[in-house]
N, C-alpha and C positions, 0 to 999 in steps of 0.2 A: 504493500500500500504506500509506503514511504517513497519507494522508487517511482511509482506512478505519479505521485504528487510532484516530486522533483522534476521529472521529465516533462510533465504537463506545464508546470510553472515556468521552467526555463524556456519551453517552446513558446509560451505566450509572451514572455519578455523579449525573446529574440525576434518575434514577429513584429515588434514595435519598429525596429530599424529595417528589417527585411521588407515589411509592408510599405514603409516609406520609400525605400529604394524602388520597389516594383511600381508603386504609384507614380513616382517621378518618371520612370521609364515609360509607362503607359501614356502619361501626359506628353512626353517628348515625341513619341511615335504619333500620337493623335495630332500634335501640332504639325508634324511633317506631312500628315495625311489630310490637312485641313481643306485642301482643294480637291481631294479625291471624293469618290462617291460615299453616300451615307452607309452603304453596305460594307465598304472597306473599313470605315471607322467603326462600324458595329462589330466587324470581325476582330479588329484590334482590341477594342474594349472587352469583348468576350474572351479573347485569348488572355488578356490581362487578368480577368477574373479567375480563369482556370489557374494561372500562375500563382495568384494570391491564395487559392485553395490548396494547391500542391505544396507551397513553401512550408507551412507548418507541419505537414505530414513528413516531408523530407527532413526537416529539423528534428522532429521527434525520433525518426529512425536513426539519425546520426547520434543523437544524445543517448538513445538506448544502447547502440553499439559501443559508444564510448564508456558507458557505465559498466559494461562487462569487462573492459580492459583497464580502466583507471585504477580500480582497487588493488589488483596485483602490483601495479607499478608503484602505488603509494606505499604498499607494504615493503617493497624492495628499497624505496627511498628511505623509509624509516630504519630499516636494517643497516643500510649503508651509512646513515648519519651516526649510528651508534659505534661504528668501527673507529678505532684509534687512527689518528693521522688525517682523517677527513676534515677539511677546513670549511668553515662557513663562508658564504659569499662576502665580498667587500661591502663597505658602508652604504654606498649609493644603491647598489643592486639589492641589498637587504631591505633598505627603506622602500624601494619601489615594489619589491615582492610583498612586503608587509602591507603596504597601502592597497595593493590589488587584492590581497588576501582578506583584508578588512572589508572592502567593498563587496567582495564575493560572499563573505559571511553574512553581511547585512541583507543582501538580496536573497540569499538562501533562507534566512530566517523569515522573510516576508512571503515566501512561496505558498505556504498553506493558506494565508489570507488572500493572495492573488487568485489561487485556484478556487477558493470558496466564492469570491465575488464573481468570478467568471461563470461558475456553475449556476449561481443565482440568476445572472443575466441571461444565460442560455435557456434556463428553465422558463423564465418569463416570456422570452421571445418564441419559444417552442409552442406556448399556448396560442400566441398570435398566429404563428405559421400554421399550426394545426387547424385553427379556426378558418383560416383562409382556404386551406386545402379541402376542408369539409364543405365549405360553401361551393367551391368549384365542383366537387363531387356531386352535390345536390343539383347544381345547374346542368351537369352532364347527364345525370339520370333523367331530369325533367326534359332535356332536349331529345333523349332517345325515345321517350314516351310520347312526345308531341308529334303532330302530323308535319310532314315536310312542307316547306314554304313554297309559295308560287314562284319564288326565285331560284328554285332548285335546278331547273334546266339551265338558266343563265350561269349559275355557279359551276355546273358541270362543264360548260363550254369554256369558261375562264380557267378552270382547273386544268383542262386539257392543254390550253395554250401555255400555261406555266409549267407543264411537265409533271404535274402531280399524278401519281399512279393510283393511289388509294382514293376511294370515293369520299367526298366530304359532304356531310349532311348540313342543310341550312334550315333553320327553324326560326319562326317569329315568336318572340317571348316578351312577356310583361315583367319578367324578373330582372331584366337588365336595362340600364339607361343609355348605354352606348354599345356599339357592335363589339362582340366579344367572341374569342375562340376558346373553347374548353376541350380538354381531352388531348391525348397524344396518339394512341393506337387507333382510336375511332374519333377523330376530331369533329367538332360540331361548331358551326358558325351561328351565333345567336344574334338575331336582328331585333332591336327594340321596336315594338309595335307602334308606340307613340311617334317615333321619329319617322317611320316609313310613310306616314300619311302626308308629310310635307316634302317628300323627296321625289325628284323626277326619276324615270327609269335609268337614265345615264348616271345620275348620282348614286343610285343604289348599286349599279354595276361597278362603279369606281370603289365603293366601300367594300364590295365583295372581293374585288381584285386585291385591295389592301389587306384584308383579313386572310385571304388565301396565300398571300406572300409571307405572312407570319407563319403559316403552316409549312410552306416549302422551306423556310429558313430554320425550322425546328425551334422557334422561339419559346415554345412551351417548355422544352428541356432547359433552355437558357434561363427561363424564369425560375425553374426549380433550383438551378445552381445559384441564382441570385438569392433566393430564400435561404439556401444553405449557408452561403457566405455571410449574409446579414444576421443570421442567427448565431453561428459558431464564432465568427470573427467580428462581432458587433462593436467591439471596443476600438476598432481602428478606422479612422476617418477615410483612409485610402479605399477601403472596401466599399463604403457608402458612396464615395465619389465615383469610383469606377462603375458601380451598379447604376448610379444616376445617369452616367454617360451612355450606358447600354440602353436604358429606357428612352433617352432623348434621341439617340440615333435610330432606334427601332421604329420610331414614328416619323422619321424624316423621309 
């Protein structure tokens, strides 16, 4: 249990600077791509989110491997220090080593508190994320049960143009206020009933094309990755900034 707390705590602390570096890297690449298409910037931001999610996993793996090798080395150092003739480092080196050791000790003592606060935050955000997923599930179930929209044929034609292989169901719903895509394996486009009354056929087809583009780009999976990142790495501003850029570029 102690090893788990230490590895988790150090992983969270290391991600403070790792996340900052990755966030700056994403910002730099997005700046270079500022004249490229929204799809290109969306891909960059999504790749940055994946990197942010992978970084702590990689850090934890490195720390776990290090924990298996450090203790034997410490034992060997203690044994060597007790042997006659072994001299301690000089004054400046000793002061530097002691300062780093004191900082490391203070951070190590704070690890249980860091992990406890992180777990509390993750628990609260899991409730929010779980509630959102449950609402999406309910919308998907309602969409499966509802009759197909009169725009189903137009959606099939647009889906064929976009190269979508799987059929996409289109349903008119009073449960949503804006056009929404729910589901991954069996995606459904929900069109708000109230909005359709004031739209021309050309406008409805433009909306359908926009929503079908979300499906072709697998935005539902990216949404899940965003929810994961915002829940597990909630304490880092870079995660929220990159996630915000994904949402902005998704709608451009």
